[in-house]
VEXVEX-875159 format. One record per residue (C-alpha): x, y negated, z; residue in one letter. Coordinates in Angstrom, 1 decimal, decimal comma. Layout:
// residues N
{rec {X; Y; Z}; A}
...
This chain:
// residues 591
{rec {63,5; -247,2; 22,8}; M}
{rec {65,1; -246,1; 19,5}; D}
{rec {63,3; -248,0; 16,8}; T}
{rec {65,6; -246,7; 14,0}; T}
{rec {63,5; -245,5; 11,1}; L}
{rec {64,1; -241,8; 10,3}; P}
{rec {65,6; -240,3; 7,2}; R}
{rec {64,8; -236,8; 6,4}; W}
{rec {67,3; -233,9; 6,5}; D}
{rec {67,3; -231,7; 3,5}; I}
{rec {70,6; -230,0; 4,3}; T}
{rec {68,6; -227,3; 6,0}; S}
{rec {67,3; -226,4; 2,5}; V}
{rec {70,7; -226,5; 0,9}; F}
{rec {74,0; -227,9; 2,3}; P}
{rec {74,6; -229,9; -0,8}; G}
{rec {74,5; -230,0; -4,6}; L}
{rec {78,0; -228,6; -4,8}; A}
{rec {77,4; -225,8; -2,2}; S}
{rec {77,6; -222,1; -3,0}; R}
{rec {74,0; -221,7; -1,6}; E}
{rec {72,5; -224,2; -4,1}; F}
{rec {74,6; -222,8; -7,0}; A}
{rec {73,4; -219,3; -6,2}; A}
{rec {69,8; -220,3; -5,9}; A}
{rec {70,0; -222,3; -9,1}; H}
{rec {71,6; -219,3; -11,0}; E}
{rec {69,0; -216,9; -9,5}; A}
{rec {66,2; -219,1; -10,6}; F}
{rec {67,3; -219,4; -14,2}; G}
{rec {67,8; -215,6; -14,3}; A}
{rec {64,3; -215,0; -12,8}; S}
{rec {62,7; -217,1; -15,6}; V}
{rec {64,5; -215,1; -18,2}; A}
{rec {63,4; -211,8; -16,5}; R}
{rec {59,8; -213,0; -16,4}; L}
{rec {59,9; -213,8; -20,1}; Q}
{rec {61,2; -210,3; -20,8}; A}
{rec {58,5; -208,8; -18,6}; L}
{rec {55,8; -210,7; -20,5}; Y}
{rec {57,3; -209,5; -23,8}; D}
{rec {57,6; -205,9; -22,5}; E}
{rec {53,9; -205,7; -21,6}; H}
{rec {52,6; -207,6; -24,6}; G}
{rec {51,2; -210,4; -22,4}; V}
{rec {49,6; -212,6; -25,0}; R}
{rec {46,3; -213,3; -26,7}; G}
{rec {44,5; -210,8; -28,9}; G}
{rec {41,1; -209,3; -29,7}; P}
{rec {38,8; -208,5; -26,9}; A}
{rec {39,1; -205,0; -25,5}; R}
{rec {38,5; -203,0; -22,3}; R}
{rec {41,6; -202,9; -20,0}; P}
{rec {43,4; -199,6; -19,7}; Q}
{rec {45,4; -198,2; -16,8}; D}
{rec {48,6; -199,6; -18,4}; S}
{rec {47,0; -203,0; -18,6}; D}
{rec {46,2; -203,0; -14,9}; V}
{rec {49,7; -201,9; -14,0}; A}
{rec {51,1; -204,6; -16,3}; A}
{rec {48,9; -207,2; -14,7}; L}
{rec {50,1; -206,3; -11,2}; E}
{rec {53,7; -206,4; -12,2}; A}
{rec {53,2; -209,7; -13,9}; V}
{rec {51,4; -211,3; -11,0}; L}
{rec {54,0; -210,2; -8,5}; E}
{rec {57,0; -211,4; -10,6}; E}
{rec {55,2; -214,7; -11,5}; T}
{rec {54,5; -215,5; -7,9}; N}
{rec {58,2; -214,8; -7,0}; A}
{rec {59,4; -217,1; -9,8}; V}
{rec {57,1; -219,9; -8,7}; L}
{rec {58,3; -219,7; -5,1}; D}
{rec {61,9; -220,1; -6,4}; G}
{rec {60,8; -223,1; -8,5}; A}
{rec {59,1; -224,7; -5,6}; R}
{rec {62,3; -224,6; -3,5}; L}
{rec {64,7; -225,8; -6,2}; I}
{rec {62,3; -228,6; -7,3}; N}
{rec {61,6; -229,8; -3,8}; A}
{rec {65,3; -230,1; -2,9}; Y}
{rec {66,2; -232,0; -6,1}; L}
{rec {63,1; -234,2; -5,8}; N}
{rec {64,0; -235,0; -2,2}; G}
{rec {67,4; -236,3; -3,4}; L}
{rec {66,2; -238,2; -6,5}; V}
{rec {63,3; -240,0; -4,9}; T}
{rec {65,4; -241,3; -2,0}; T}
{rec {68,4; -242,3; -4,1}; D}
{rec {67,8; -243,3; -7,7}; A}
{rec {71,5; -243,6; -8,2}; R}
{rec {72,2; -240,0; -7,5}; D}
{rec {73,1; -239,2; -11,1}; D}
{rec {74,1; -235,6; -10,3}; D}
{rec {70,8; -234,8; -8,7}; A}
{rec {68,9; -236,5; -11,6}; A}
{rec {70,9; -234,5; -14,1}; R}
{rec {70,2; -231,2; -12,3}; L}
{rec {66,5; -232,0; -11,9}; R}
{rec {66,3; -232,6; -15,7}; S}
{rec {68,2; -229,3; -16,2}; Q}
{rec {65,8; -227,4; -13,9}; V}
{rec {62,8; -228,9; -15,7}; Q}
{rec {64,3; -227,6; -19,0}; S}
{rec {64,9; -224,2; -17,5}; E}
{rec {61,4; -223,9; -16,2}; Q}
{rec {59,7; -225,2; -19,3}; A}
{rec {59,0; -221,6; -20,5}; P}
{rec {56,7; -221,1; -17,5}; L}
{rec {54,2; -223,4; -19,1}; E}
{rec {54,2; -221,4; -22,3}; A}
{rec {53,9; -218,2; -20,2}; L}
{rec {50,9; -219,6; -18,4}; T}
{rec {49,2; -220,0; -21,7}; A}
{rec {50,0; -216,5; -22,7}; R}
{rec {48,7; -215,1; -19,5}; L}
{rec {45,5; -217,0; -19,8}; E}
{rec {44,9; -215,7; -23,4}; A}
{rec {45,8; -212,1; -22,3}; W}
{rec {43,4; -212,2; -19,4}; V}
{rec {40,7; -213,6; -21,6}; A}
{rec {41,1; -210,7; -24,1}; S}
{rec {40,8; -208,2; -21,3}; L}
{rec {38,2; -209,9; -19,2}; G}
{rec {38,9; -211,2; -15,8}; A}
{rec {36,1; -209,4; -14,1}; D}
{rec {37,1; -206,0; -15,6}; A}
{rec {40,6; -206,5; -14,3}; L}
{rec {39,4; -207,6; -10,8}; I}
{rec {37,2; -204,5; -10,6}; D}
{rec {40,1; -202,2; -11,1}; R}
{rec {42,9; -203,8; -9,0}; S}
{rec {43,0; -204,9; -5,4}; P}
{rec {45,8; -207,3; -6,3}; L}
{rec {43,8; -208,7; -9,1}; A}
{rec {40,8; -209,1; -6,7}; A}
{rec {43,1; -211,1; -4,4}; D}
{rec {43,7; -213,4; -7,4}; H}
{rec {40,1; -213,4; -8,5}; G}
{rec {39,5; -217,1; -8,6}; Y}
{rec {42,8; -218,0; -10,5}; P}
{rec {42,2; -215,1; -12,9}; L}
{rec {38,6; -216,3; -13,7}; R}
{rec {40,0; -219,8; -14,1}; R}
{rec {42,7; -218,4; -16,5}; A}
{rec {40,0; -216,8; -18,6}; E}
{rec {38,1; -220,1; -18,8}; Q}
{rec {41,3; -222,1; -19,6}; A}
{rec {42,1; -219,9; -22,6}; A}
{rec {39,3; -221,5; -24,4}; A}
{rec {41,2; -224,8; -24,3}; H}
{rec {44,6; -223,7; -25,4}; R}
{rec {46,5; -224,2; -28,6}; M}
{rec {48,1; -221,3; -30,3}; G}
{rec {51,0; -219,6; -28,6}; E}
{rec {53,6; -221,2; -30,9}; A}
{rec {52,1; -224,7; -30,3}; E}
{rec {52,0; -224,3; -26,6}; E}
{rec {55,6; -223,2; -26,5}; E}
{rec {56,6; -226,2; -28,7}; L}
{rec {54,6; -228,6; -26,5}; F}
{rec {56,3; -227,2; -23,3}; A}
{rec {59,7; -227,9; -24,9}; E}
{rec {58,9; -231,3; -26,4}; L}
{rec {57,3; -232,6; -23,2}; S}
{rec {60,7; -232,5; -21,6}; L}
{rec {61,9; -235,3; -23,9}; T}
{rec {58,4; -236,8; -24,1}; G}
{rec {56,0; -237,4; -21,2}; S}
{rec {58,3; -236,0; -18,5}; K}
{rec {61,2; -238,1; -19,7}; A}
{rec {59,1; -241,2; -19,7}; W}
{rec {57,8; -240,4; -16,2}; A}
{rec {61,4; -240,1; -15,0}; R}
{rec {62,2; -243,5; -16,6}; L}
{rec {59,3; -245,1; -14,6}; H}
{rec {60,7; -243,6; -11,4}; G}
{rec {64,3; -244,7; -12,1}; A}
{rec {63,3; -248,2; -13,1}; V}
{rec {60,9; -248,9; -10,2}; T}
{rec {63,3; -247,4; -7,6}; A}
{rec {66,0; -249,8; -8,8}; R}
{rec {63,8; -252,8; -9,1}; L}
{rec {64,5; -255,8; -6,9}; R}
{rec {62,7; -259,0; -6,3}; A}
{rec {64,0; -262,3; -4,9}; T}
{rec {62,1; -263,6; -1,9}; V}
{rec {63,2; -266,9; -0,4}; N}
{rec {66,6; -266,6; -2,2}; G}
{rec {67,3; -263,0; -1,1}; E}
{rec {67,2; -260,1; -3,6}; A}
{rec {65,4; -257,2; -2,0}; L}
{rec {64,3; -253,7; -3,0}; P}
{rec {60,8; -253,6; -4,3}; M}
{rec {59,7; -251,2; -1,5}; T}
{rec {60,7; -253,8; 1,0}; V}
{rec {59,0; -256,6; -0,9}; V}
{rec {55,7; -254,8; -1,2}; R}
{rec {55,9; -254,0; 2,5}; G}
{rec {55,8; -257,8; 3,2}; M}
{rec {52,2; -257,8; 2,1}; A}
{rec {51,4; -256,7; 5,7}; A}
{rec {53,6; -259,3; 7,4}; D}
{rec {52,2; -261,7; 9,9}; G}
{rec {53,8; -264,8; 8,1}; D}
{rec {51,3; -266,1; 5,5}; A}
{rec {54,1; -268,0; 3,7}; A}
{rec {56,2; -264,9; 3,4}; L}
{rec {53,3; -262,8; 2,1}; R}
{rec {52,7; -265,4; -0,7}; R}
{rec {56,4; -265,6; -1,5}; A}
{rec {56,7; -261,9; -1,7}; A}
{rec {53,6; -261,6; -4,0}; Y}
{rec {55,0; -264,2; -6,4}; D}
{rec {58,4; -262,6; -6,4}; A}
{rec {56,8; -259,2; -6,9}; E}
{rec {54,8; -260,3; -10,0}; L}
{rec {57,9; -261,9; -11,5}; E}
{rec {59,9; -258,7; -11,0}; A}
{rec {57,2; -256,5; -12,6}; W}
{rec {57,0; -258,9; -15,5}; E}
{rec {60,7; -258,5; -16,1}; G}
{rec {60,4; -254,7; -16,1}; A}
{rec {57,1; -254,5; -18,0}; A}
{rec {58,3; -253,8; -21,5}; V}
{rec {60,0; -250,4; -20,8}; P}
{rec {57,2; -249,4; -18,4}; L}
{rec {54,5; -250,3; -21,0}; A}
{rec {56,4; -248,1; -23,5}; A}
{rec {56,4; -245,3; -21,0}; A}
{rec {52,7; -245,6; -20,3}; L}
{rec {51,9; -245,7; -24,1}; N}
{rec {54,0; -242,6; -24,7}; A}
{rec {52,5; -240,6; -21,9}; I}
{rec {48,9; -241,5; -22,6}; K}
{rec {49,4; -241,0; -26,4}; G}
{rec {50,8; -237,5; -25,8}; E}
{rec {47,9; -236,7; -23,5}; A}
{rec {45,4; -237,8; -26,1}; N}
{rec {47,0; -235,7; -28,8}; A}
{rec {47,3; -232,6; -26,7}; V}
{rec {43,8; -232,9; -25,3}; N}
{rec {42,4; -233,2; -28,8}; R}
{rec {44,4; -230,2; -30,0}; R}
{rec {43,1; -228,2; -27,0}; R}
{rec {39,5; -229,0; -27,8}; G}
{rec {38,6; -231,4; -24,9}; W}
{rec {36,1; -234,1; -25,7}; P}
{rec {38,1; -236,8; -23,8}; D}
{rec {40,9; -237,3; -21,3}; A}
{rec {38,7; -237,0; -18,2}; L}
{rec {37,1; -233,6; -19,1}; A}
{rec {40,3; -231,5; -18,5}; P}
{rec {40,9; -233,3; -15,2}; V}
{rec {37,4; -232,6; -13,9}; L}
{rec {37,8; -228,9; -15,0}; W}
{rec {41,2; -228,6; -13,3}; A}
{rec {39,7; -230,0; -10,1}; N}
{rec {36,7; -227,6; -10,1}; G}
{rec {34,4; -230,6; -9,9}; V}
{rec {31,3; -230,9; -12,1}; E}
{rec {30,7; -234,1; -14,0}; P}
{rec {27,5; -234,7; -12,2}; D}
{rec {29,3; -234,6; -8,8}; A}
{rec {31,7; -237,3; -10,0}; L}
{rec {28,8; -239,3; -11,4}; A}
{rec {27,0; -239,1; -8,0}; A}
{rec {30,1; -240,1; -6,2}; L}
{rec {30,8; -243,1; -8,4}; Q}
{rec {27,2; -244,3; -8,3}; R}
{rec {27,2; -244,3; -4,5}; A}
{rec {30,6; -246,0; -4,4}; A}
{rec {29,6; -248,8; -6,8}; R}
{rec {26,4; -249,4; -4,9}; D}
{rec {28,7; -250,2; -1,9}; A}
{rec {30,8; -252,8; -3,7}; F}
{rec {28,7; -255,7; -2,5}; P}
{rec {29,4; -254,6; 1,1}; D}
{rec {33,1; -254,5; 0,6}; F}
{rec {32,9; -257,9; -1,0}; R}
{rec {31,2; -259,2; 2,2}; R}
{rec {34,2; -257,8; 4,2}; Y}
{rec {36,7; -259,4; 1,9}; L}
{rec {35,0; -262,8; 2,0}; R}
{rec {34,8; -262,6; 5,8}; A}
{rec {38,5; -261,8; 6,0}; K}
{rec {39,2; -264,7; 3,7}; A}
{rec {37,4; -267,1; 5,9}; A}
{rec {39,2; -265,7; 8,9}; L}
{rec {42,6; -266,5; 7,2}; L}
{rec {41,5; -270,0; 6,1}; G}
{rec {40,5; -269,4; 2,5}; H}
{rec {37,3; -270,6; 0,8}; D}
{rec {35,5; -267,9; -1,2}; G}
{rec {37,3; -264,7; -2,0}; G}
{rec {40,5; -263,3; -0,6}; L}
{rec {43,8; -263,9; -2,5}; P}
{rec {45,5; -260,7; -3,6}; W}
{rec {48,5; -261,5; -1,4}; Y}
{rec {46,3; -261,4; 1,7}; D}
{rec {44,5; -258,1; 1,1}; L}
{rec {46,8; -256,4; 3,6}; F}
{rec {47,3; -259,4; 5,9}; A}
{rec {47,0; -258,6; 9,6}; P}
{rec {44,1; -260,2; 11,5}; V}
{rec {43,2; -260,1; 15,2}; G}
{rec {45,6; -258,8; 17,7}; A}
{rec {47,6; -256,5; 15,4}; S}
{rec {51,2; -257,2; 16,0}; G}
{rec {54,2; -255,2; 14,8}; R}
{rec {54,1; -251,5; 15,5}; V}
{rec {57,5; -249,9; 16,1}; E}
{rec {58,2; -246,4; 14,8}; W}
{rec {58,2; -244,6; 18,1}; P}
{rec {54,8; -246,1; 19,0}; T}
{rec {53,4; -245,1; 15,6}; A}
{rec {54,8; -241,6; 15,7}; A}
{rec {53,6; -241,2; 19,3}; G}
{rec {50,1; -242,4; 18,5}; A}
{rec {49,8; -239,9; 15,6}; V}
{rec {51,0; -237,0; 17,7}; E}
{rec {48,5; -237,9; 20,5}; R}
{rec {45,6; -238,2; 18,1}; V}
{rec {46,5; -234,9; 16,6}; F}
{rec {46,7; -233,3; 20,0}; E}
{rec {43,2; -234,4; 20,7}; G}
{rec {42,0; -232,4; 17,7}; Y}
{rec {44,1; -229,2; 18,1}; S}
{rec {47,4; -227,9; 19,4}; A}
{rec {48,1; -226,6; 15,9}; G}
{rec {47,8; -230,0; 14,2}; L}
{rec {50,0; -231,6; 16,9}; A}
{rec {52,5; -228,9; 16,5}; G}
{rec {53,0; -229,7; 12,8}; V}
{rec {53,6; -233,4; 13,7}; A}
{rec {56,1; -232,4; 16,5}; R}
{rec {57,9; -230,1; 14,1}; R}
{rec {58,1; -232,8; 11,4}; A}
{rec {59,7; -235,2; 13,9}; F}
{rec {62,0; -232,7; 15,6}; D}
{rec {63,2; -231,0; 12,3}; E}
{rec {63,6; -234,4; 10,5}; Q}
{rec {61,0; -233,8; 7,8}; W}
{rec {60,2; -237,5; 7,6}; V}
{rec {61,9; -240,3; 5,6}; D}
{rec {60,3; -243,6; 6,6}; A}
{rec {63,0; -246,2; 5,9}; E}
{rec {62,4; -248,6; 2,9}; P}
{rec {65,7; -249,1; 1,1}; R}
{rec {67,3; -249,8; -2,2}; D}
{rec {67,1; -246,9; -4,6}; G}
{rec {64,2; -245,2; -2,8}; K}
{rec {60,9; -244,8; -4,6}; E}
{rec {57,9; -246,7; -3,3}; G}
{rec {54,6; -245,3; -1,9}; G}
{rec {54,3; -242,1; 0,1}; A}
{rec {54,0; -238,4; -0,5}; Y}
{rec {54,3; -235,0; 1,1}; C}
{rec {55,9; -232,0; -0,6}; M}
{rec {55,9; -228,4; 0,3}; S}
{rec {59,4; -227,0; 0,4}; V}
{rec {58,9; -223,3; 1,4}; R}
{rec {56,6; -221,3; 3,6}; A}
{rec {55,1; -223,7; 6,1}; D}
{rec {57,9; -226,3; 5,8}; E}
{rec {57,3; -229,7; 4,2}; S}
{rec {59,0; -233,1; 3,7}; R}
{rec {57,2; -236,5; 4,1}; V}
{rec {58,3; -239,7; 2,4}; L}
{rec {56,8; -243,1; 3,2}; L}
{rec {58,0; -246,7; 3,4}; N}
{rec {57,1; -247,8; 7,0}; F}
{rec {56,5; -251,5; 7,4}; N}
{rec {55,6; -251,8; 11,0}; G}
{rec {51,8; -252,0; 10,5}; S}
{rec {49,0; -249,7; 11,8}; W}
{rec {48,3; -249,1; 8,2}; D}
{rec {51,7; -247,5; 7,9}; S}
{rec {50,9; -245,4; 11,0}; A}
{rec {47,7; -244,2; 9,2}; N}
{rec {49,8; -243,4; 6,2}; T}
{rec {52,0; -241,2; 8,4}; L}
{rec {49,0; -239,4; 9,7}; A}
{rec {47,8; -239,0; 6,1}; H}
{rec {51,0; -237,4; 4,9}; E}
{rec {51,3; -235,2; 7,9}; L}
{rec {47,8; -234,0; 7,1}; G}
{rec {49,2; -232,8; 3,8}; H}
{rec {51,9; -231,0; 5,8}; A}
{rec {49,2; -229,3; 7,9}; Y}
{rec {47,4; -228,2; 4,7}; H}
{rec {50,7; -226,8; 3,4}; N}
{rec {51,1; -224,8; 6,6}; A}
{rec {47,5; -223,5; 6,3}; A}
{rec {48,4; -222,3; 2,7}; L}
{rec {51,7; -220,7; 3,8}; A}
{rec {50,2; -217,2; 3,8}; G}
{rec {49,0; -217,5; 0,3}; R}
{rec {50,9; -216,6; -2,8}; L}
{rec {51,8; -219,4; -5,3}; P}
{rec {49,0; -218,5; -7,7}; L}
{rec {46,5; -218,5; -4,8}; Q}
{rec {47,5; -221,9; -3,4}; R}
{rec {47,2; -224,1; -6,5}; R}
{rec {45,0; -226,8; -4,9}; T}
{rec {43,2; -229,2; -7,2}; P}
{rec {43,7; -232,9; -6,6}; M}
{rec {40,2; -233,4; -5,3}; A}
{rec {40,7; -230,9; -2,5}; L}
{rec {44,4; -231,8; -2,0}; A}
{rec {43,3; -234,9; -0,1}; E}
{rec {41,0; -233,1; 2,3}; T}
{rec {43,3; -232,6; 5,2}; A}
{rec {45,2; -235,8; 4,7}; S}
{rec {42,2; -238,1; 4,8}; I}
{rec {40,6; -236,1; 7,6}; F}
{rec {43,7; -236,9; 9,7}; C}
{rec {43,5; -240,5; 8,7}; E}
{rec {39,9; -240,5; 9,8}; T}
{rec {40,9; -239,1; 13,2}; L}
{rec {43,4; -241,9; 13,5}; M}
{rec {40,9; -244,6; 12,6}; A}
{rec {38,3; -243,3; 15,0}; A}
{rec {40,7; -243,0; 17,9}; A}
{rec {42,0; -246,5; 17,3}; G}
{rec {38,5; -248,0; 17,3}; L}
{rec {37,3; -246,1; 20,4}; E}
{rec {40,3; -247,4; 22,4}; A}
{rec {40,0; -251,0; 21,4}; S}
{rec {37,9; -254,1; 21,9}; S}
{rec {37,9; -257,8; 21,1}; G}
{rec {40,8; -259,0; 18,9}; A}
{rec {42,5; -255,6; 19,0}; E}
{rec {39,3; -254,0; 17,8}; R}
{rec {39,0; -256,5; 15,0}; L}
{rec {42,6; -255,6; 14,0}; A}
{rec {41,8; -251,9; 14,0}; R}
{rec {38,6; -252,4; 12,0}; L}
{rec {40,6; -254,4; 9,5}; D}
{rec {43,2; -251,7; 9,2}; T}
{rec {40,5; -249,1; 8,6}; D}
{rec {38,7; -251,3; 6,1}; L}
{rec {41,8; -252,2; 4,2}; V}
{rec {42,3; -248,5; 3,6}; G}
{rec {38,7; -247,8; 2,7}; S}
{rec {38,6; -250,8; 0,3}; C}
{rec {41,7; -249,5; -1,4}; Q}
{rec {40,3; -246,0; -1,8}; V}
{rec {36,7; -247,0; -2,8}; V}
{rec {37,1; -250,3; -4,6}; V}
{rec {40,7; -250,4; -5,9}; D}
{rec {40,6; -246,8; -6,9}; I}
{rec {37,6; -247,5; -9,0}; D}
{rec {39,5; -250,3; -10,7}; S}
{rec {42,3; -247,9; -11,5}; R}
{rec {39,8; -245,4; -12,9}; F}
{rec {38,2; -248,0; -15,2}; R}
{rec {41,7; -249,2; -16,3}; F}
{rec {42,9; -245,7; -17,1}; E}
{rec {39,8; -244,8; -19,0}; R}
{rec {40,1; -248,0; -21,1}; A}
{rec {43,8; -247,3; -21,8}; V}
{rec {43,0; -243,8; -23,0}; F}
{rec {40,2; -245,1; -25,3}; E}
{rec {42,4; -247,9; -26,8}; R}
{rec {45,5; -245,7; -27,0}; R}
{rec {43,5; -243,6; -29,5}; G}
{rec {43,5; -246,6; -31,8}; R}
{rec {47,1; -247,7; -31,3}; G}
{rec {49,7; -248,9; -28,8}; T}
{rec {48,9; -251,4; -26,0}; L}
{rec {51,3; -254,3; -25,4}; G}
{rec {52,0; -255,8; -22,0}; V}
{rec {49,5; -258,6; -22,2}; P}
{rec {46,7; -256,2; -23,2}; E}
{rec {47,6; -253,9; -20,3}; L}
{rec {47,5; -256,8; -17,9}; C}
{rec {44,2; -258,0; -19,2}; T}
{rec {42,7; -254,5; -18,8}; L}
{rec {43,9; -254,4; -15,3}; M}
{rec {42,5; -257,7; -14,2}; T}
{rec {39,2; -257,0; -16,0}; D}
{rec {39,0; -253,8; -14,0}; A}
{rec {39,7; -255,7; -10,8}; Q}
{rec {37,0; -258,2; -11,6}; D}
{rec {34,5; -255,5; -12,2}; A}
{rec {35,1; -253,9; -8,8}; T}
{rec {36,3; -256,6; -6,4}; Y}
{rec {34,1; -259,3; -7,9}; G}
{rec {33,9; -262,4; -5,8}; D}
{rec {35,6; -260,6; -3,0}; G}
{rec {39,0; -261,8; -4,4}; I}
{rec {40,3; -265,0; -5,7}; S}
{rec {43,4; -263,7; -7,5}; S}
{rec {44,6; -260,5; -9,1}; H}
{rec {47,6; -258,1; -9,5}; H}
{rec {47,9; -257,8; -13,3}; P}
{rec {50,9; -255,5; -13,1}; Y}
{rec {49,3; -252,8; -10,9}; M}
{rec {49,5; -250,5; -13,9}; W}
{rec {53,3; -250,7; -13,6}; A}
{rec {53,3; -250,2; -9,8}; V}
{rec {51,4; -247,0; -9,5}; K}
{rec {53,4; -243,9; -10,4}; P}
{rec {50,3; -241,8; -10,8}; H}
{rec {49,6; -243,3; -14,2}; Y}
{rec {52,9; -241,8; -15,4}; Y}
{rec {52,3; -238,3; -14,1}; S}
{rec {48,8; -236,8; -13,8}; T}
{rec {45,9; -238,3; -15,7}; S}
{rec {43,1; -239,8; -13,6}; F}
{rec {45,0; -239,3; -10,4}; Y}
{rec {42,6; -241,9; -8,8}; N}
{rec {39,0; -240,7; -8,1}; W}
{rec {40,2; -237,7; -6,0}; P}
{rec {41,2; -240,2; -3,3}; Y}
{rec {37,7; -241,6; -3,2}; T}
{rec {36,4; -238,0; -3,2}; F}
{rec {38,8; -237,1; -0,4}; G}
{rec {37,9; -240,1; 1,8}; L}
{rec {34,1; -239,6; 1,6}; L}
{rec {34,4; -235,8; 1,8}; F}
{rec {36,7; -236,3; 4,8}; G}
{rec {34,2; -238,6; 6,5}; I}
{rec {31,5; -236,0; 5,9}; G}
{rec {33,8; -233,3; 7,4}; L}
{rec {34,4; -235,6; 10,4}; Y}
{rec {30,7; -235,9; 11,0}; A}
{rec {30,5; -232,1; 11,0}; S}
{rec {33,4; -232,0; 13,5}; Y}
{rec {31,7; -234,4; 15,8}; R}
{rec {28,5; -232,5; 15,8}; E}
{rec {30,1; -229,2; 16,7}; D}
{rec {33,9; -229,4; 17,3}; P}
{rec {34,5; -225,7; 18,1}; E}
{rec {32,5; -224,4; 15,1}; R}
{rec {34,2; -226,9; 12,9}; F}
{rec {37,7; -225,9; 14,0}; R}
{rec {36,9; -222,3; 13,4}; A}
{rec {36,1; -222,9; 9,8}; G}
{rec {38,4; -225,8; 8,9}; Y}
{rec {41,7; -223,9; 8,7}; D}
{rec {40,0; -221,2; 6,6}; D}
{rec {38,7; -224,0; 4,3}; L}
{rec {42,2; -225,4; 3,9}; L}
{rec {43,7; -222,0; 3,3}; S}
{rec {41,1; -221,4; 0,6}; S}
{rec {41,5; -224,5; -1,5}; T}
{rec {43,1; -222,5; -4,3}; G}
{rec {40,5; -219,8; -4,2}; L}
{rec {37,2; -221,5; -4,8}; A}
{rec {35,6; -224,5; -6,4}; S}
{rec {35,1; -227,8; -4,5}; A}
{rec {31,3; -227,2; -4,5}; A}
{rec {31,7; -223,7; -3,1}; E}
{rec {34,0; -224,8; -0,3}; L}
{rec {31,9; -227,9; 0,6}; A}
{rec {28,8; -225,7; 0,8}; A}
{rec {30,4; -223,9; 3,8}; R}
{rec {29,8; -227,1; 5,7}; F}
{rec {26,3; -227,7; 4,3}; G}
{rec {27,6; -230,4; 1,8}; I}
{rec {26,1; -230,7; -1,7}; D}
{rec {28,6; -232,6; -3,8}; L}
{rec {26,0; -233,4; -6,5}; R}
{rec {23,9; -235,3; -4,0}; S}
{rec {24,3; -239,0; -4,2}; E}
{rec {22,8; -239,1; -0,7}; G}
{rec {25,8; -237,2; 0,8}; F}
{rec {28,3; -239,7; -0,6}; W}
{rec {26,0; -242,6; 0,4}; A}
{rec {25,9; -241,2; 4,0}; S}
{rec {29,7; -241,3; 4,2}; S}
{rec {29,7; -244,8; 2,8}; L}
{rec {27,1; -245,8; 5,5}; D}
{rec {29,8; -245,1; 8,1}; V}
{rec {32,1; -247,6; 6,3}; I}
{rec {29,2; -250,1; 6,0}; R}
{rec {28,7; -250,0; 9,7}; G}
{rec {32,3; -250,9; 10,2}; R}
{rec {32,0; -253,8; 7,7}; I}
{rec {28,9; -255,1; 9,6}; D}
{rec {30,9; -255,0; 12,8}; E}
{rec {33,9; -256,7; 11,3}; F}
{rec {31,7; -259,5; 9,8}; V}
{rec {30,0; -260,1; 13,1}; A}
{rec {33,1; -259,9; 15,2}; L}
{rec {35,4; -262,0; 13,0}; A}
{rec {34,0; -265,5; 13,8}; P}
{rec {34,1; -264,8; 17,5}; T}
{rec {37,8; -263,8; 17,8}; V}
């Protein structure tokens, strides 16, 4: 059995940075952005007084939509290729330089987006939709554009911000990626990449888990000053731009971008916080199982219990494929294609970024990055990321402006696939093995419900305090541990004060946290619909995924009889997790 962890192949995208194919695509992309700018200027696509659209406006809109979609397709391909190089090798200076260059070349697209929004608002989205089949096909994004125009600065200011962000927030985000990818920690006398060290949190050796945790904190402390500077710069920029765009706070534009009403998020968070005492019961039961009094030490949050054992890559990949086959041939086909065509990069190594992600490359083709550590949790992460790949395949027939999926819905397919894995693992196990599978599932649920809420609280506090001045490393660490105390409570006996440095989401998109909770509980609700009527669910599910850029979250959820503003819906999904906690607590002392 070949247990070698796979690395992805991106030579099928371009043979290399120095290849004629990449040079031609890069040159064509730069030229296409220039042509698009000229097209916007030619048709006067910019804000102005309200008026009724004329035939010339409709023709201009159709030309602009077609060319904008074409340019965005080119941007996706170029960016995916360069991102694939940089995130797996932080020392690839040529790729990093070219990625920075491409970001500069595509900066005008952000300003053009603002112009398009203002233009659509002046003409009226509904009036344009009524007069053009192509506009009707873009109905949802055009109506969203009209709404967005109310929260834009002037054209000159938007152009300036698009240019300055390259040396502002985007540069700081690149710094975070470069620093963390190079970061090493010394465990038992050996200097190791941070991705490897963090993977030790799931090791079966308790002494190694503790040593890795101590080494990790020491390494983050050493890198904290530049990362704190990056976080301050990014959040400070976001506060300034949000204020200039007329948003009341940093959360409001994120909710709007996700098509989620504030009362839906409030219902979700109330239900989640009501469940914290149950998660704390789980954590204390796990602590007792591992020989700890009281709460669980942070370094044992991911510790294996029961008959878990190490999972080799072929076993994990095979399990994912079998579970997917049980749902549908289409889902299993995406997994097989990912393995056969080398879409997956699973090996932790020096210079590779931590965490996991899936990126769309072109049409129905994706790439999946993870750092496999031999645990069932890593196998679930593989299922999660392949769920994103399946979602990308469902969106393949849509044009770029039609497939802009908000974060809250971007986790739909991924967490549904994770739920399939968890359910299959539980159904096939008993005794010590079942305890291990329950723990794997609850570790993930605890992260997504409890830890995510701590990240939300932390980020909200950072945005509020950043409005009054910069935050130093000690203050950031205090805010992080305060947030962990508020959510984990007596379920833990120690903290991770540098989690703000670990998570790359803080350095990219604001409040990239609650959508995971949304996705988990929405996914459990979808799974309940699937179990009730599998055939009916399958018939509507792919259409749901292909429509995530064409309707709000509430509208799409309503197709399955789900009311996102109902606290009862979120609580019913949490009841499924509570049931697993009850079983874990009852089973733990007997194994």
